[in-house]
Structures are given as structure tokens and as C-alpha cells.
Phi, psi and omega in degrees: 000133182281145177260125180278141174287149175302140178282153179290141177294149176293148177285123177248121179296146174289129180251161182304139177205155184302134174082359181259146167250128182232122185232115172288148175226168173264359182280153173282169186304309184296321180291315179297320179297316179295316180295324175301309182300320177294319180295322178300311179299318180297334178272003178080014176255172180230151171279115183250345173213154173213135177209146175189149184275350191299308181297316179296320177296317178300320177298337178265003179087014182246128180261122175231160179298155176303139187203114181218134173258127183239112178275129187232135176191181175211150185296326180296321175293319181300314180298317179297313180294320178301326180290345182256323184198112176297319182298324183298335181294347175297341182277350181267140359282156176276143193250141165262155180228119179251122181234143179269137181261164180308323184275007178091351175278177179228157179241140176250124180229157173194154169276136180294143176305323177301316179296316180299319185268355180309317182299342184260358181296324178301329181273320190256342172072201186296335180292320176292322177301321179292320177296312180301321180295320176297320177293323175305315181297316179294319179294321178294322177294319178299311181300314180300316178295314182297327183276344181302132180297000000 
């Protein structure tokens, strides 16, 4: 009796949810991912983590759409946040999410830094809110640059 390979999961578009920025693009997955990494560097931040199931699934003989989580941060933000809330640092790096769509285009999504750090505001106050707002600006600039045709 033949054993069937697991079927690839259906592509589910990222839908609107609180605290998320979701940007459709006309770029393919590889191009958007490369442009994201370049935009991160241009904003003075660094890619500190990357993870995605696509390559590991392919090694197992399963084809799934492109899917990559890219963690972004910088040490100056880390030091500043640590001075305000040790617990808040569990949220670093803050992540961008690049997903491949059925039509071959890709989507760029992320939770805003303000949304990510909101649970720590009662402990860390307005100084953390200000850091998060600066990160919001940087993340928006990264997204704008990465999405530019």
C-alpha cells in the first residue's frame, strides 16, 4: 500500500487584526525578503533572527508557500528598554513576517512595536512608550522602503 505525502497547507492570507500592519505587495517572496533585509540595514537596525518552515518542509519533500519571520532590533534600543523593564526585553527582536500568496506575490506584516510593548507600559511608563513610538517610525520606514517598487 502506498503512503501519501502530507498535502501542503492552503495559503491563508494574513487578515487584519489589532496591532498589526499588513501590506500586500506586487513583489515575489524572494524579492520582498531581500528588500526587507536591505531596508532594515538602511534604518540602522539589524536582522538578528530568521526562521521559516519552507526550507525544512522542502527537505522533507513537502512544498509549502514561502514563509519567513525576520527578527529586527538594535543594541541601543535593547539597552534603553532594559533600563526601563527587564521583562519587556522578551519581546525583542520585534518581527516582520513575509508570506507568499497564491498568485506568487508576497505580503509583509508586523505587529507594531507600540502594540508589542503595551503590556509593559504600567511598569515602564511613558519612557517605554516613547521608545516604542521611535521603533514604530523605524518599522514603518522599513516597510515603506521594502515595499517600494
